[in-house]
C-alpha positions, -999 to +999 in steps of 0.1 A: +010+006+171-008+033+152-009+061+178+012+092+169+025+075+137+026+087+101+010+059+081+014+054+044-015+034+029-011+021-007-044+013-024-059+037+001-091+044-020-099+007-025-124-013-004-098-024+021-080+009+021-112+029+029-122+004+057-087+005+072-086+043+070-119+046+088-108+022+115-075+038+121-089+073+121-117+065+145-098+042+169-063+057+171-047+091+173-026+089+142-002+118+134-010+116+097-025+091+073-012+093+037-037+079+011-017+068-019-036+056-050-038+062-087-075+069-089-082+106-087-120+103-087-119+079-057-096+103-039-119+132-047-149+112-034-130+102-003-120+138+004-157+148+002-171+119+022-185+133+055-166+108+076-132+115+060-137+153+059-139+153+097-102+142+097-089+164+069-061+178+091-047+143+095-052+131+059-030+136+029-038+124-005-011+115-030-019+105-065+006+079-077+013+044-087+034+019-068+051+011-101+066+046-100+097+044-077+104+081-080+069+090-069+071+066-039+104+081-029+088+116-030+056+106-011+072+085+017+091+111+036+091+107+074+067+077+072+067+054+103+045+026+090+035+013+055+003-006+049+005-020+014-029-029+000-025-018-036-027-046-062-044-057-093-068-084-082-093-094-109-084-130-117-098-130-153-082-097-161-048-110-149-049-139-173-055-115-202-030-088-190-002-107-173+025-080-178+003-055-160-002-078-130+035-086-128+044-049-130+020-039-102+019-069-079+056-079-081+076-049-092+053-026-073+059-047-042+097-044-048+094-006-051+076-005-017+103-026-002+132-006-017+116+027-007+108+016+028+144+004+033+157+037+019+134+058+041+141+036+072+104+028+077+100+009+110+073-015+098+056-026+066+024-046+066+017-062+032-017-077+024-018-111+008-046-134-004-056-170+001-049-174-037-012-171-029-010-203-008-016-226-038-016-205-069-035-218-099-037-185-117-015-155-125-030-134-097-022-160-071+013-164-085+020-127-085+008-124-049+029-154-039+060-137-054+050-105-036+048-124-003+082-139-009+097-105-016+083-090+016+095-120+037+130-118+022+132-081+028+137-088+065+171-103+055+180-070+038+170-046+065+203-051+085+205-024+111+177-004+096+143-004+112 
């Protein structure tokens, strides 16, 4: 599934992103792994990590935010597979900053979907959370909405991949 593919990883410098990147780089022969995140320090640290520096020819780092449709459009050229791990996740922070969670977790998901359809990406894997199954807080509710968007995107794909 990952061999000889160009993979676009949102939230690529987060805990899941780094673990996924390590796994994919060490177990598969990917053509390219694009790390997309908005944290330049984490990107810098990842680039200088001894493990990741071994794979520098296969890695590309894009600074950006999934809330920025134009940046996604620019960064997702020739991508075969998207792994969407970017999200705001701190439950308490979400209750105090609901607009930010909605913009990232819902509208950001919509941007990933729209760009993936436009770029004819063959597969999108979107991470969810157990908190989306019976949401009792804003974080869970935004991830439930995100899940519903990704599920319904299959209906919009038509003859696209």
